[in-house]
N, C-alpha and C positions, 0 to 999 in steps of 0.2 A: 691461754691459747689465743692465737691471733685471729681476729674476726675476719671473715671472708668479705663481708659487705660493709664498707665504711668509706669515709672520705680520704683517709690516710694522713689527715692533718690532725695531730693530737689535740690541739686547742679546740678545733671545730668539732671533732668527735666527742670531746668531753662536754661541750655545750649541748650537743644532741643527746648525749646520755642524760644530762640534767633534765632536758625537756621530756624525754621518754619516761624517766622516773616520776616526773611531776604528773603526767597525764595518764600513764599506764598503771597497771597493777601487776601482780606476780605472773599472771597468765598472758597479759597483753603487752607488757613493757618492751619485749624484744621486737614485736611487730610495729609498735610505735617508733622504736628506734630506726627500724628499716624504712618506715614511711618518711620520717623526718630526713633521713639520709637521702632518700630518693628526691625529695623536694630540693635539698641542697645541691644534689648533682644536676638538677635541671638548671639551677643558677650557674653552676660551673660549666655546663654545656653551652652557655650563652644562648639559651633557647629563645626562639622568636616569640614576640608578644602574643600572637594569635595562638601558638601552641600552649603557652602558659594559661591563657584564658580558657582554652578548651579543657585542659587538665583540671583547672579550678571548677569549671561548671560541671564536669563529670563527677568530681568528688562531692560537690554540694548536692547534686541530684541523688546520687547513691546514698549518701548519708541520710538525707531526709526520708527516702523510701524505706531504708532499713529501719530507721527509727519508728516508723509507723507499723511495719510488718512484724517487728520484734515482739510486739504485744500479743500477736496472734499466731506465734510459731507452733503452739501446741495443737492447732487445728489443721487438719488436712485441707488442701485447697485445690480446686480444679479451675484452670483457665479456659475460657470459652472464646472462640474466634468465629467470625462470620461477617457478612457484608453489612455495612451501615445503611445500605440502600433498601434492605428488606422492609416492606411496609408492615405496620403493626397488626394488620388484619390478615396477613398471609399465613399459610400453613407452616412455613419455615419459622416464622416468629413464634407461633404457638408451640411448636415442638421444642424450640430452644427455651422458651419460658417454662414448659413442663419439665424439661430435663433439669433446669436449674432448681426448680421447686422440689423435685424428687431427690436430687442428689444432696440438697441441703438437709433433707430429712435423714439422710445417712450420716450426717455429722460433718459434711464438707462445706467449706465456704467457697464462694465463687469470685473469680477475678475476671474482669472484662476490660476492654479498651475505653469504656466510658461513654461511647457515642450512642447513636441511634441504632435501629435495626436489631441485629442479633445481640449486640452488646446491651442494648436497652432491655431486650427480652431476658437476658441472663441476670441482670441486676433486679429486674422486676420479679422474676420467678423466685430468686433466692431471698429477696427482701433486703432493705437497707442495712439491717443488723448483721447479715451474713454475707455481704458482698463488698467487693472493692472495685474501684474504677481507676485504671492507670491511663489517664488521658494524655494526648500529645498536642503540643502547640504547633499549629500549621499556619501558613500564610492566610488561608481562608479558615478562620477559627472554627474548630470543632467544639460545639457546645456540649457539655456533659448532659446525659439524659437525667430526667427528674427523679430517678430511683436510687441515687447514691449521692450523699452529701457529707459534709464534715471531714474528719480526718481520713476517712476511707476513700475520698476523692483526691487522687494524687495527679498532678499535672507535670509532665516532663518536657524538656526541649528536644532531646535526641531520641531517635528511634532505637539506637543500639543500647542505650541505658534502659529504655523501656522494655526491649526484648529480653535483656538480662534479667530484669525484675520478673517478667512473665514466667521465665523458666525457674529462676532461683527460688521464688516464693510460692511455687505451686508443686503439686504432687501428681497431677494428671492433666491431660489436654483433651478437650472436646472441640471438634471443628464442625461447623455447619456451612451450608452453601455460601460462597463469597467470591470476591475478586482476587486481584493480584496479591493484596496484603494477606488474605486468608491462605493462599497457596504458599506465600513466602514463609508464614509461620509454620505451615504443615511440613514443608521440606526442611526447614531449619530443625524442627523437633526430630524428624526422621533421621537427619544427618547426625545430630547429637546422640541419639539412641544407637544408631548403627556403629558409631565410632567409640561409644562408651564415654563420651564427654559430659554426659549427664546421667545420673542414676536411673535405673529402670523405672518406667512409669507406664500407666495405661494411656494409650493414645487411640481415640475413637473418632470416626467420621460418621456423622449422624445426618440422615436425610428424612424427608417426609415418607409416609407409608408407601406410596407408589412412585416416589421420586427416583430419578436416574442420575442425579448430579454426581454423587460419589461412586456409583456403580460404573458410570462411564469413565471416571478418573481411574478406578481400579482396573478397568479393561486396558487403559493406556499403560498403566504400570506393568501389567502382565504381558501385554503384547509387544511392548517396546523395551522395557528395562529388563524384565525377568527373562523373556525369550531370547534376548540378545546377550544374556549373561552379564549385564551391567550391574546387577545386584544378585545376591545369593538367594536361593530358595528360602532359607530360614529368615531372611530379612522380612518376609511377608508375615512373620510372627510378631513383628514390632507394633502392629496396629490392627484395628478391626473396623470394618465398614458395616453399618447396619441401618435399616429403615425402621427400627423399633426402639422407641425411647426407653422402655423398660429394660431391654437388653443392653442398651448403652449405659444406663445407670448401674446395672448389675456388673457390667464389665469393669467399670471404674471402681466401684465399691469393693468388689470381691478381690481385686488385685492386692488389697491390704488385709485380707481376711486372716492370713497367718504371716505372710511376708511383711516385715516391718521396714527394713532399710539395708543398705549395703555399705561396706567400707573395704578399701584396699590397704593392706598392711604388708609392705615389702612385696614379695611375689604371691602372697596369699590373698584370696578373695573371701571376705567374711560376709555371710548372710545372717542378719539378725531376725529372729522369728518371734511371734507373739506367744506361741505355745511350742512345747518340745515335740520332737519326733521320736518314734521308737527305732530300735536297731533294724527292725524289718523294713520300716519305711525308708530309712537311709539306705539300706541295701538295694531297695527298688530304684531309688534315685541313681545309685551308682551303676546299675545295670542299664538304665535308660539314657543316661547322660555321660557315659564314659568318653564319648567322642569330643567333649569340650574340655577335657582335662589334659594338661600337658604331662602330668605324672600323678601317681598316688590316687587317693580316693576322696570322695566327699565324706567328711567326718564331723562329729560334734566337737566343740572346743569351748574353752573358757574365754572370757574377755581378754584381749591382748593388752600388753603393757601400754601401748599407745592409746587404746580406747579407755583404759582406766585413768590414764593421765588427763584425758580430755573429758572424762565423765560422760562418755558416749554410749548410752543405752547399755550400761554394764550388767544390768540384771536380766537381760533377755537371753533366751536360748540361742545358740550360734551353730552355724555350719561353716566349715572352712574347706577350701579347695584350691588347687592350683589351676585356675581357669585360664584358658588360652588368650583371653582378652581381645578377641576379634569376632567370636561367634555369639554376638549379643542377641540375635533372634532366638537362638537356642537357650540362652540364659533366661529370656522372658518365658520360654516354654517351661523351663525348670521351675520358675516362680509360680506359674499357673498350676503346675503339678503339686508343688508344696501346698498351695492353697486348697487343694482337693482333700488333703488329709484331715 
């Protein structure tokens, strides 16, 4: 069968096959072949030197970050964002430190940007053994805080590779008061969740007991976005705003009480659960969430061929449905309902 992605030059394609077979295995060989082909195509395109340097630097940064995080993929992680200007004696610092300490007791590791303020509070609360710092090189150097060192301190050049790592390597997001960067991260996660470009995750905005920072933000969202129909009502289910650290910790931890993970196989959406559901419970889900199905019902199922091939949580209980793939706020509500059983 003719390959769809190749150079079209038999000698060069054969050379790439040799390289792919040398560095890949049965599962990865084809992907190495495609990557080597892409690199060769860059040469064929007569790419400018600056573009080549950029691609090289991106690959090196991602390779190194993946190398470090691969060792810890069995642990759930929450990424914490907030201002580096928050002083360590402030209420905001204390609640971020408390959140990190308590969520680590639930089995989560913590990822921060590695700087001072909220980032330092997160690494301090979780402790060096349970936290990472993904630092960024800036013209005015951002020194890493003293609570993370060694392999768990990763320094990157580009914000976009750093942002990719924050999302890819975490299972939850917690935001504390901060500036432009904090809001940038907040709206990026919201956009990814709203469009289904990242798997469902708990997203929580945490403030001090009597603070109004995120409550004022929530008013803006309701009065300007929701009221003017710039977002859907169910988009409000994508996140939680709270002034209670215990509530924030429970919101993150309980998201994975029964829900484990999601996978899309063809037109089907597969939810993998930690424990099985009864027919009565599945019937209740069908009655309450019929509106997000294109057709059919929510049903239990076995692992798909694709999941078995990838050894992807094949032993877990599964639900399958023909989800409409745009009502992600309601999908989050479905997950919360599953976690109640």
